[in-house]
C-alpha positions as CSV (number, residue, x, y, z in Angstrom):
1,M,0.0,0.0,0.0
2,T,1.1,3.6,-0.5
3,G,0.1,7.0,0.8
4,W,-2.2,6.7,3.8
5,Q,-1.7,2.9,3.8
6,G,-5.3,2.5,2.8
7,E,-8.5,3.2,4.7
8,D,-8.7,-0.4,6.0
9,A,-5.3,0.0,7.7
10,A,-6.3,3.3,9.2
11,R,-9.5,1.8,10.5
12,Q,-7.7,-1.1,12.1
13,R,-5.6,1.2,14.2
14,A,-8.6,3.3,15.2
15,L,-9.9,2.7,18.7
16,F,-12.9,4.2,20.6
17,L,-12.5,4.9,24.3
18,L,-15.3,5.6,26.8
19,S,-14.0,6.4,30.2
20,F,-16.1,8.2,32.7
21,R,-13.2,9.3,35.0
22,Q,-9.8,8.7,33.3
23,R,-10.4,9.5,29.7
24,D,-7.2,11.6,29.2
25,E,-4.8,9.3,31.0
26,L,-6.0,6.2,29.1
27,A,-6.0,8.1,25.8
28,A,-2.4,9.1,26.4
29,I,-1.3,5.5,27.1
30,L,-3.1,4.2,24.0
31,S,-1.8,6.9,21.8
32,R,1.8,6.1,22.9
33,G,1.0,2.5,21.9
34,G,0.3,3.6,18.3
35,W,-3.5,3.8,18.4
36,H,-5.6,6.6,16.9
37,V,-7.9,7.2,19.8
38,V,-11.4,8.7,19.7
39,A,-12.2,9.3,23.3
40,A,-15.4,10.3,25.2
41,R,-16.2,10.9,28.8
42,R,-20.0,10.5,28.5
43,A,-22.3,7.9,27.0
44,E,-24.7,10.3,25.2
45,G,-24.9,9.4,21.5
46,L,-22.5,6.5,22.1
47,R,-23.8,4.2,19.4
48,Q,-23.5,6.9,16.7
49,R,-20.1,8.1,17.8
50,V,-18.6,4.7,17.8
51,A,-20.0,4.0,14.4
52,A,-18.8,7.3,13.0
53,S,-15.3,6.7,14.4
54,G,-14.9,3.6,12.2
55,A,-13.3,1.7,15.1
56,A,-13.6,-2.0,15.4
57,I,-12.3,-2.0,19.0
58,T,-14.1,-0.1,21.8
59,I,-12.7,0.2,25.4
60,I,-15.3,0.9,28.1
61,D,-13.7,2.0,31.4
62,A,-16.3,0.9,34.0
63,R,-14.1,1.5,37.0
64,G,-16.0,3.6,39.5
65,A,-19.0,3.6,37.2
66,V,-20.0,-0.1,36.8
67,E,-23.7,0.5,36.2
68,A,-23.0,3.0,33.4
69,G,-20.4,0.6,32.0
70,I,-22.8,-2.3,31.9
71,A,-25.4,-0.2,30.2
72,A,-22.9,1.1,27.6
73,T,-21.6,-2.4,26.9
74,A,-25.2,-3.7,26.4
75,E,-26.0,-0.8,24.0
76,L,-23.0,-1.3,21.8
77,A,-23.3,-5.1,21.8
78,Q,-26.7,-4.8,20.2
79,V,-25.2,-3.2,17.0
80,A,-21.7,-4.6,17.0
81,G,-20.4,-6.5,14.0
82,H,-19.6,-10.2,14.2
83,G,-15.9,-9.6,14.9
84,D,-15.9,-6.3,16.8
85,A,-14.2,-6.2,20.2
86,L,-15.6,-4.7,23.4
87,V,-12.9,-4.4,26.0
88,V,-14.2,-3.5,29.5
89,L,-12.1,-2.4,32.5
90,L,-13.5,-3.1,35.9
91,S,-12.5,-2.2,39.5
92,R,-11.4,-5.1,41.7
93,N,-14.2,-4.1,44.2
94,D,-16.7,-4.8,41.4
95,S,-15.3,-8.1,40.2
96,D,-18.5,-9.8,41.2
97,R,-20.1,-8.1,38.2
98,L,-17.9,-9.8,35.6
99,G,-20.7,-12.2,34.7
100,E,-23.1,-9.3,34.0
101,L,-20.5,-7.6,31.8
102,H,-19.9,-10.9,29.9
103,D,-23.7,-11.4,29.5
104,A,-24.0,-7.7,28.3
105,G,-21.6,-8.4,25.4
106,A,-18.0,-7.7,26.6
107,T,-15.5,-9.7,24.5
108,H,-12.5,-8.9,26.8
109,L,-12.4,-8.1,30.5
110,L,-9.6,-6.5,32.6
111,V,-9.7,-6.0,36.4
112,S,-7.7,-3.3,38.2
113,P,-5.0,-2.6,39.0
114,I,-4.2,-2.4,35.2
115,A,-0.7,-1.4,34.2
116,A,-0.1,0.4,31.0
117,E,1.6,-2.5,29.3
118,V,-1.2,-4.9,30.4
119,L,-3.8,-2.6,28.8
120,L,-1.8,-2.3,25.6
121,Q,-1.4,-6.1,25.4
122,A,-5.1,-6.6,26.0
123,V,-5.8,-4.2,23.1
124,R,-3.4,-6.1,20.9
125,S,-5.3,-9.3,21.7
126,A,-8.5,-7.5,20.8
127,E,-7.0,-6.4,17.5
128,R,-6.1,-10.0,16.8
129,H,-9.7,-11.0,17.5
130,V,-10.9,-8.4,15.1
131,V,-8.5,-9.5,12.3
132,R,-9.4,-13.2,12.7
133,M,-13.1,-12.6,12.8
134,G,-13.2,-10.0,10.1
135,G,-15.4,-7.8,12.2
136,G,-16.2,-4.1,11.9
137,W,-18.8,-1.5,12.6
138,H,-21.2,-1.3,9.8
139,D,-23.6,1.6,10.0
140,P,-24.4,3.1,6.6
141,Q,-25.8,6.3,8.1
142,A,-22.6,6.8,10.0
143,G,-20.3,6.1,7.2
144,G,-19.1,2.6,8.2
145,G,-15.5,2.0,7.7
146,A,-14.7,5.0,5.5
147,A,-12.1,6.5,7.8
148,L,-12.0,10.3,8.0
149,G,-8.4,11.3,8.9
150,W,-5.2,13.0,7.9
151,R,-1.4,12.8,8.4
152,H,1.0,15.7,8.4
153,D,4.7,15.4,7.7
154,D,6.5,18.5,9.0
155,E,9.8,17.7,7.2
156,R,8.2,17.4,3.8
157,G,5.5,20.0,4.5
158,T,2.8,17.7,3.2
159,L,-0.8,17.1,4.5
160,Q,-2.3,13.7,3.4
161,L,-6.0,13.2,3.7
162,T,-7.9,9.9,3.5
163,P,-10.0,9.6,0.4
164,A,-13.2,9.8,2.5
165,L,-12.1,13.1,4.1
166,A,-10.9,14.5,0.8
167,Q,-14.3,13.7,-0.7
168,A,-16.3,15.2,2.2
169,T,-14.3,18.5,2.3
170,G,-13.5,19.0,-1.3
171,L,-9.8,19.2,-0.5
172,P,-7.0,17.3,-2.4
173,E,-5.8,14.1,-0.9
174,L,-2.2,15.5,-0.9
175,G,-1.7,19.2,-0.3
176,S,-0.3,21.7,2.2
177,S,-1.3,22.3,5.7
178,R,-1.6,26.1,5.1
179,A,-4.2,25.6,2.4
180,A,-6.2,23.3,4.7
181,L,-6.0,25.7,7.6
182,R,-7.3,28.6,5.4
183,T,-10.6,26.6,4.9
184,I,-11.5,26.5,8.6
185,G,-11.5,30.2,9.4
186,R,-9.5,32.3,11.9
187,A,-11.2,30.8,15.0
188,G,-10.8,27.2,13.8
189,R,-7.1,27.9,13.0
190,R,-6.5,29.3,16.4
191,T,-8.2,26.3,18.1
192,A,-6.3,23.8,15.9
193,L,-2.8,25.4,16.4
194,N,-3.3,25.8,20.1
195,A,-4.2,22.1,20.5
196,I,-1.3,20.9,18.4
197,R,1.2,23.1,20.3
198,R,0.1,21.3,23.5
199,L,1.4,18.0,22.2
200,G,4.5,16.7,23.9
201,D,6.0,13.9,25.9
202,T,3.5,14.3,28.7
203,L,0.6,14.9,26.3
204,P,1.0,12.7,23.2
205,A,-2.6,13.1,22.1
206,T,-5.3,15.7,22.3
207,A,-8.6,16.7,20.7
208,F,-10.3,19.9,19.6
209,A,-13.7,20.8,18.0
210,H,-14.4,23.2,15.2
211,D,-16.5,23.6,12.1
212,L,-15.2,21.8,9.1
213,P,-16.4,22.6,5.6
214,G,-18.4,19.7,4.2
215,L,-18.8,18.0,7.5
216,G,-20.1,20.7,9.9
217,R,-19.1,20.4,13.5
218,A,-16.4,17.8,14.1
219,V,-13.9,16.7,16.7
220,Q,-10.3,16.1,15.6
221,H,-8.4,13.5,17.6
222,V,-4.7,14.3,17.0
223,A,-1.6,12.3,18.1
224,R,2.1,12.8,17.4
225,D,4.1,9.7,16.4
226,P,7.0,9.5,18.8
227,H,9.3,7.9,16.2
228,T,8.5,9.8,13.0
229,H,7.2,12.9,14.7
230,R,4.4,13.0,12.2
231,L,0.9,14.1,13.2
232,H,-1.9,11.7,12.7
233,A,-5.6,12.5,13.2
234,L,-9.0,10.9,13.1
235,V,-11.9,13.2,12.4
236,E,-15.2,12.5,14.2
237,P,-18.2,14.3,12.6
238,L,-20.7,15.5,15.2
239,A,-23.1,17.4,12.9
240,R,-25.0,14.2,12.1
241,I,-25.5,13.3,15.7
242,G,-26.1,16.8,16.9
243,D,-28.6,17.6,14.2
244,I,-30.7,14.6,15.1
245,G,-30.7,15.5,18.8
246,A,-31.5,19.1,18.1
247,A,-34.4,18.2,15.8
248,V,-35.9,15.8,18.4
249,R,-35.4,18.2,21.3
250,E,-37.0,21.1,19.3
251,A,-39.9,18.9,18.4
252,L,-40.4,18.2,22.1
253,G,-40.2,21.9,22.9
254,S,-36.8,21.8,24.7
255,V,-33.5,22.9,23.4
256,R,-31.5,22.1,26.5
257,D,-28.2,24.1,26.0
258,L,-26.8,27.5,25.1
259,A,-25.6,26.5,21.6
260,G,-29.0,25.1,20.8
261,A,-30.7,28.3,22.0
262,R,-28.5,30.4,19.7
263,A,-29.2,28.2,16.7
264,W,-32.9,28.1,17.4
265,L,-33.1,31.9,17.5
266,D,-30.8,32.4,14.5
267,R,-33.0,30.1,12.4
268,R,-36.1,32.2,13.1
269,I,-34.2,35.5,12.6
270,L,-33.1,34.3,9.2
271,A,-36.6,33.2,8.4
272,G,-37.8,36.8,8.9
273,E,-39.4,36.2,12.3
274,R,-38.9,38.4,15.3
275,P,-38.3,36.0,18.2
276,G,-38.1,37.0,21.9
277,V,-36.5,35.6,25.0
278,R,-37.6,35.4,28.6
279,M,-34.6,34.5,30.8
280,L,-34.8,33.1,34.3
281,T,-32.3,32.8,37.1
282,V,-33.3,30.5,39.9
283,A,-31.6,31.0,43.3
284,G,-31.2,28.4,46.1
285,I,-30.1,25.3,44.2
286,D,-26.4,25.9,45.0
287,A,-27.2,25.6,48.7
288,V,-28.9,22.3,48.1
289,N,-25.8,21.0,46.2
290,R,-23.6,21.9,49.1
291,Q,-25.8,20.7,51.9
292,Q,-27.3,17.5,50.4
293,G,-25.0,16.7,47.5
294,R,-25.0,17.0,43.7
295,G,-27.6,14.3,43.2
296,A,-30.2,16.2,45.1
297,G,-29.4,19.4,43.3
298,D,-29.6,17.8,39.9
299,T,-33.0,16.2,40.8
300,L,-34.2,19.7,41.9
301,L,-33.1,21.2,38.7
302,R,-35.1,18.7,36.7
303,A,-38.1,19.5,38.8
304,V,-37.6,23.2,38.1
305,E,-37.4,22.5,34.4
306,R,-40.6,20.5,34.4
307,R,-42.5,23.3,36.2
308,I,-41.2,25.9,33.7
309,E,-42.3,23.7,30.8
310,R,-45.7,23.2,32.3
311,A,-46.2,26.9,33.0
312,V,-45.3,27.8,29.4
313,R,-47.7,25.2,28.1
314,D,-50.5,26.3,30.4
315,A,-50.0,29.9,29.5
316,G,-50.8,29.0,25.9
317,V,-47.5,30.2,24.4
318,A,-47.4,28.3,21.1
319,R,-44.1,26.8,19.6
320,A,-42.0,28.0,22.6
321,A,-38.8,26.1,23.5
322,L,-36.9,25.9,26.7
323,A,-33.1,26.0,27.1
324,R,-31.0,25.5,30.2
325,L,-28.1,27.9,29.7
326,G,-25.9,26.6,32.5
327,G,-26.2,26.3,36.3
328,A,-29.6,27.5,37.3
329,D,-30.1,29.8,34.3
330,F,-32.9,29.1,31.8
331,A,-34.4,30.8,28.7
332,V,-37.9,30.5,27.3
333,L,-37.5,31.0,23.5
334,L,-40.5,32.6,21.9
335,P,-40.9,32.4,18.1
336,H,-43.1,35.5,17.7
337,G,-41.8,37.5,20.6
338,A,-45.0,38.1,22.6
339,D,-45.4,36.3,26.0
340,A,-48.3,38.0,27.6
341,G,-48.8,36.8,31.1
342,L,-45.9,34.3,31.1
343,D,-43.9,36.2,33.7
344,T,-46.8,35.8,36.2
345,A,-47.3,32.2,35.3
346,L,-43.7,31.4,35.8
347,A,-43.5,33.3,39.1
348,Q,-46.5,31.5,40.5
349,A,-45.2,28.1,39.3
350,L,-41.8,28.4,41.0
351,A,-43.2,30.1,44.2
352,R,-44.5,26.7,45.4
353,P,-42.0,24.8,47.6
354,F,-40.0,21.9,46.1
355,V,-38.9,18.7,47.7
356,A,-35.1,18.5,47.8
357,G,-33.9,15.3,49.3
358,S,-35.5,15.0,52.7
359,V,-36.5,18.7,53.1
360,M,-38.7,21.3,51.5
361,V,-37.1,24.3,49.9
362,T,-38.4,27.5,48.5
363,L,-36.5,29.0,45.5
364,T,-36.4,32.6,44.3
365,L,-36.7,33.7,40.7
366,Q,-35.4,36.6,38.7
367,Q,-36.8,37.3,35.1
368,A,-35.8,39.5,32.2
369,Y,-37.5,39.7,28.7
370,G,-36.5,41.1,25.3
371,M,-37.2,40.9,21.6
372,V,-34.6,40.8,18.9
373,H,-33.4,44.1,17.6
374,A,-32.4,44.9,14.0
375,D,-28.9,43.5,13.0
376,E,-28.9,41.3,16.2
377,D,-28.3,37.6,16.1
378,G,-29.4,35.0,18.7
379,G,-26.2,35.2,20.8
380,A,-26.4,39.0,21.0
381,L,-30.1,38.8,22.0
382,L,-29.3,36.3,24.8
383,H,-26.5,38.4,26.1
384,R,-28.5,41.6,26.1
385,V,-31.4,40.0,27.9
386,G,-29.1,38.2,30.3
387,S,-27.5,41.5,31.3
388,G,-30.8,42.5,32.8
389,L,-30.5,39.8,35.4
390,S,-28.5,41.4,38.2
391,G,-26.5,39.6,40.9
392,S,-25.5,36.0,41.3
393,T,-27.7,33.1,42.4
394,A,-25.4,32.5,45.3
395,D,-25.9,36.0,46.6
396,Q,-29.6,35.8,46.1
397,A,-29.7,32.4,47.9
398,Q,-27.8,34.0,50.8
399,A,-30.2,37.0,50.9
400,H,-33.3,34.8,50.9
401,R,-32.2,32.3,53.5
402,P,-34.7,32.3,56.4
403,V,-33.3,34.3,59.3
404,D,-34.7,31.8,61.9
405,E,-32.7,28.9,60.3
406,V,-29.4,30.8,60.8
407,E,-30.3,31.9,64.3
408,S,-31.3,28.4,65.4
409,L,-28.1,27.0,64.1
410,A,-26.0,29.8,65.7
411,S,-26.8,28.5,69.2
412,E,-25.3,25.1,68.2
413,I,-21.9,26.1,66.8
414,L,-19.9,25.7,70.0
415,R,-21.5,22.3,70.6
416,A,-20.8,21.2,67.1
417,I,-17.1,22.1,67.4
418,D,-16.8,20.3,70.8
419,R,-18.5,17.2,69.6
420,G,-16.5,16.9,66.4
421,E,-19.5,17.5,64.1
422,I,-17.5,19.8,61.8
423,G,-16.0,17.6,59.2
424,I,-13.7,18.3,56.2
425,R,-14.2,17.4,52.6
426,F,-11.6,17.7,49.9
427,Q,-12.3,18.8,46.4
428,P,-9.7,17.8,43.8
429,Q,-7.7,20.3,41.8
430,V,-6.8,18.9,38.4
431,H,-4.2,19.7,35.8
432,L,-6.0,20.6,32.7
433,L,-3.7,19.0,30.2
434,S,-2.5,15.8,31.9
435,G,-5.7,15.2,33.9
436,A,-3.6,14.5,37.0
437,I,-5.0,15.5,40.4
438,V,-2.3,17.7,41.9
439,G,-4.0,19.3,44.9
440,V,-7.2,19.6,46.9
441,E,-9.2,22.4,48.6
442,A,-10.4,21.7,52.1
443,L,-14.1,22.6,52.6
444,A,-16.0,22.5,55.9
445,R,-19.1,20.4,56.3
446,W,-21.4,20.3,59.3
447,D,-22.6,16.7,60.0
448,H,-25.6,17.9,61.9
449,P,-27.3,15.1,64.0
450,D,-30.8,16.2,63.0
451,R,-30.5,18.1,59.7
452,G,-27.8,16.0,58.0
453,E,-24.9,17.4,56.1
454,L,-24.8,21.3,56.0
455,G,-22.5,23.3,53.7
456,A,-19.8,25.8,54.6
457,E,-22.0,28.8,53.5
458,L,-24.7,28.0,56.1
459,L,-22.2,26.9,58.7
460,F,-20.2,30.2,58.5
461,A,-23.4,32.3,58.3
462,A,-24.5,30.7,61.6
463,A,-21.0,31.3,63.1
464,A,-21.1,34.9,62.1
465,R,-24.5,35.3,63.8
466,A,-22.9,33.8,67.0
467,G,-19.7,35.8,66.8
468,L,-17.7,32.7,66.4
469,V,-16.2,32.9,62.9
470,E,-12.6,33.2,64.1
471,A,-13.0,30.1,66.4
472,L,-14.7,28.1,63.6
473,S,-12.1,29.1,61.0
474,G,-9.3,28.1,63.3
475,H,-10.9,24.8,64.0
476,V,-11.4,24.0,60.3
477,Q,-7.8,24.9,59.5
478,H,-6.4,22.8,62.4
479,R,-8.5,19.8,61.4
480,A,-7.7,20.0,57.7
481,L,-4.0,20.3,58.4
482,R,-4.0,17.4,60.9
483,I,-5.9,15.1,58.4
484,A,-3.7,16.0,55.5
485,A,-0.5,15.5,57.5
486,G,-1.5,11.8,58.1
487,W,-2.0,11.1,54.4
488,A,-0.2,8.1,52.9
489,A,0.4,7.4,49.2
490,P,-1.2,8.2,46.8
491,L,-2.4,11.4,48.7
492,S,1.0,12.3,50.2
493,G,2.1,14.4,47.4
494,L,-1.0,16.6,47.0
495,R,-1.1,20.3,47.7
496,L,-3.6,21.4,50.4
497,S,-5.5,24.6,50.0
498,I,-7.2,26.1,53.1
499,N,-9.5,29.1,53.3
500,V,-9.0,32.1,55.6
501,T,-11.5,34.7,56.5
502,A,-11.6,38.5,56.9
503,E,-11.5,38.0,60.7
504,D,-8.3,35.9,60.3
505,I,-6.6,38.6,58.3
506,A,-7.6,41.3,60.7
507,H,-5.2,39.9,63.3
508,A,-1.6,41.1,62.8
509,D,-0.2,37.8,64.2
510,F,-2.3,35.6,62.0
511,A,0.6,34.5,59.8
512,D,2.5,33.3,62.8
513,T,-0.6,31.5,64.1
514,L,-1.2,29.7,60.9
515,L,2.4,28.7,60.5
516,A,2.4,27.3,64.0
517,R,-0.7,25.3,63.2
518,A,1.0,23.8,60.1
519,D,4.2,23.0,62.0
520,A,2.3,21.4,64.9
521,S,0.4,19.2,62.5
522,R,3.7,18.4,60.7
523,F,2.2,19.3,57.3
524,P,4.9,20.7,55.0
525,R,4.7,24.4,54.5
526,D,5.8,24.1,50.9
527,R,2.6,22.1,50.1
528,L,0.2,24.5,51.7
529,T,-1.8,27.1,49.8
530,V,-3.8,29.9,51.6
531,E,-6.9,31.0,49.8
532,I,-8.4,34.4,50.4
533,T,-11.7,35.5,48.8
534,E,-12.1,39.0,47.5
535,S,-14.8,39.6,50.1
536,G,-12.3,38.5,52.8
537,L,-9.7,41.1,52.0
538,I,-9.9,44.1,54.3
539,A,-9.6,47.7,53.0
540,E,-6.0,48.0,54.4
541,L,-4.4,46.2,51.5
542,G,-0.9,47.2,52.8
543,E,-1.5,45.1,56.0
544,A,-2.9,42.2,54.1
545,A,0.1,42.3,51.7
546,G,2.5,42.2,54.6
547,L,0.7,39.2,56.1
548,L,0.7,37.3,52.9
549,A,4.3,38.1,52.2
550,T,5.2,36.5,55.5
551,L,3.4,33.3,54.6
552,R,5.1,33.2,51.2
553,A,8.5,33.8,52.7
554,A,7.8,30.8,55.0
555,G,7.2,28.6,51.9
556,C,3.4,28.7,51.6
557,R,1.6,29.8,48.5
558,V,-1.2,32.3,48.2
559,A,-4.4,32.2,46.1
560,I,-7.1,34.8,45.6
561,D,-10.4,33.0,45.4
562,D,-13.6,33.8,43.5
563,F,-11.7,36.3,41.3
564,G,-14.1,38.4,39.2
565,T,-16.9,38.8,41.8
566,G,-15.6,42.0,43.4
567,Y,-15.2,45.6,42.2
568,S,-11.5,46.0,43.3
569,S,-10.0,42.9,41.7
570,L,-7.3,44.8,39.8
571,A,-6.2,46.6,42.9
572,Y,-5.7,43.2,44.7
573,L,-3.6,41.9,41.8
574,K,-1.4,45.0,41.9
575,A,-1.0,45.2,45.7
576,L,-0.9,41.5,46.9
577,P,1.9,38.9,46.6
578,L,0.0,36.1,44.9
579,D,0.8,32.7,43.3
580,Y,-2.7,31.5,42.2
581,L,-5.7,33.2,40.7
582,K,-9.0,31.2,41.0
583,L,-11.6,32.1,38.4
584,D,-15.1,32.4,39.9
585,R,-17.5,29.8,38.6
586,R,-19.5,32.6,36.8
587,M,-16.4,33.4,34.7
588,T,-15.9,29.7,34.1
589,Q,-19.4,29.5,32.6
590,D,-18.7,32.6,30.5
591,I,-15.9,30.8,28.6
592,L,-18.7,29.3,26.5
593,G,-20.9,32.4,26.6
594,S,-21.2,35.3,24.1
595,H,-18.2,36.8,22.3
596,R,-17.9,39.5,24.9
597,D,-18.0,37.0,27.7
598,R,-15.2,35.0,26.2
599,V,-13.1,38.2,25.6
600,V,-13.4,39.1,29.2
601,V,-12.4,35.7,30.5
602,R,-9.6,35.5,28.0
603,G,-8.4,38.9,29.1
604,V,-8.3,37.8,32.8
605,I,-6.4,34.7,31.9
606,D,-3.9,36.6,29.8
607,M,-3.4,39.2,32.5
608,A,-2.8,36.5,35.2
609,R,-0.3,34.7,33.0
610,S,1.5,37.9,32.4
611,L,1.8,38.3,36.2
612,D,3.2,34.7,36.4
613,L,0.1,33.5,38.3
614,T,-1.2,30.0,37.9
615,I,-4.9,30.0,37.0
616,I,-7.4,27.6,38.7
617,A,-10.9,27.6,37.2
618,E,-13.7,26.8,39.7
619,G,-17.0,25.2,38.9
620,V,-16.0,23.3,35.8
621,E,-18.8,20.9,35.0
622,T,-18.5,20.0,31.4
623,V,-15.8,18.8,29.0
624,E,-16.5,21.7,26.7
625,Q,-15.7,24.2,29.6
626,R,-12.5,22.3,30.4
627,D,-11.3,22.2,26.8
628,A,-12.1,25.9,26.2
629,L,-10.2,26.9,29.3
630,A,-7.2,24.8,28.4
631,T,-7.2,26.4,24.9
632,E,-7.0,29.8,26.5
633,G,-4.1,28.9,28.8
634,C,-5.8,28.0,32.1
635,Q,-3.6,25.4,34.0
636,L,-5.8,23.9,36.7
637,Y,-9.5,23.3,37.4
638,Q,-11.8,22.0,40.1
639,G,-15.5,21.1,39.8
640,F,-17.9,18.3,39.4
641,L,-16.4,17.3,36.0
642,C,-13.8,15.5,38.2
643,A,-15.5,15.3,41.5
644,G,-17.3,17.3,44.2
645,P,-16.0,17.6,47.8
646,L,-14.9,14.1,48.9
647,T,-14.2,12.2,52.1
648,V,-10.7,10.9,52.5
649,P,-11.6,7.3,51.5
650,A,-13.5,8.6,48.4
651,L,-10.5,10.7,47.5
652,E,-8.1,7.8,47.9
653,K,-10.4,5.6,45.7
654,L,-10.4,8.3,43.0
655,L,-6.6,8.6,42.9
656,D,-6.2,4.9,43.0
657,Q,-8.4,4.6,39.9
């Protein structure tokens, strides 16, 4: 064979990976082993994505997600070809489920711990199985085995496309990379080049999404051959899958995401209609997430969505659609603009209490409405109307918390400290490119004997009412340091971030007090990070700067938390000795927002990097957010994409996996 070595050869070295927790680490191992990896972290659209990849071998990493792994295996087994291979990875703790996975359709099974060489050998065995059986994914709608891919030889300056990709895009099979880059526009070029520059020894493979002429939205899975240094890529078209989902969701009256909302509005604007938007921000769900866990919060969000849909239907608004824009922000999309009476219907629907876990909660609602202006597209309309919603949901939730709840808890703070009811959870901080967990933030939780687990916000609000913030803060710091000092491998190398309050900083001797706590616990100073929120910084920045300088001189590191929520952020950056800047979760969400939103976030990241600060993005919940932040130069993230706040055993299990 010549050139690309034939589409069949390209297909045989293609591999699809579904890993709910360790996608990037496994993709890197497999890429080093010579495989062209198409990787996913979620099972949505799995059947179509595997078929579109042209891969005859699929790896399903069910470690830590055995139910989802069994379901994914069963789904793919229903449509797999005679000789296709389904390799499933399983945790040792779940080894009693091997029979279920076999019955679901797995052809190869591996139980942890799984060394890199063992994994590669298993994949080689699966490849032999495919070759012997002559298997392959055959889905005429997805393109079957017609591999979409390319190879770039930097020394020769050539770009070689598979025949299928050349036919789909109208580009020559052999050409130059510059000519190909010109076809994807400025934004696509920037995304592609930034992704390729990230490739190296520690990151042998990466992926990026953009619009590709002839295919629509696509993900390119790129790897660098360690021997020839050539770039190889498999192109995964998403437009086919996305268009089906968008059509179904629109038929059901629900768009579900920001990109879909923009497209929905743009189609109507192009059709000469004048659509409108009613945007909603629901406050109080963050508190449920913190106090009762992410599962309860997600269930509550779905209940909110159902009530909104019902209110729109009952109000008689024809052909409206609902989009969840992120977090607890929604938009009702109106094809003809008018929504007479909808504001009242929505307010009444959401005023009734909701069941959240084991308690009843009352949420608060903000609304804003607007119709499209001349020369305005869907994204601009959403941004303009969204600007009319003032304040953050967290602030509103705090403002609407019942006073008697805080007061009743205030009387119990001292007892809670004495009885050891104040616990510590640890939320991982993850390196964006390698996917490695490099640190954790210590977060307080109140294991209340009657009310269950209560979050830090409610805990410190009660302490403030009782005048015990300083005592509570000291207790939390002491306990977090003592727990972390006792960590054994694999936790022993992690950085520990602890929070300090305005009351802490107000004491001139606080730096000495904190260092004494660290030394008494025997936790290394050089692995300790002190996080200060903008609201926690007192007006006397000179005094705060001196205190932080003392901590840094002693080996600690300093982070400014929730950056972007306060009005004097730039003054803090100029005046304070800092090592880390933590982007507020609202800024994290803005990375996928309007053009202006992205420009602001990009500007903050560029400014922080110019000051030699490491950027940590908070509240990262989606792969798209993570990838966009990595493209802009953000180094670390924390959020539910990796994990929420964990107990020590749960953290150990996560690192072990």
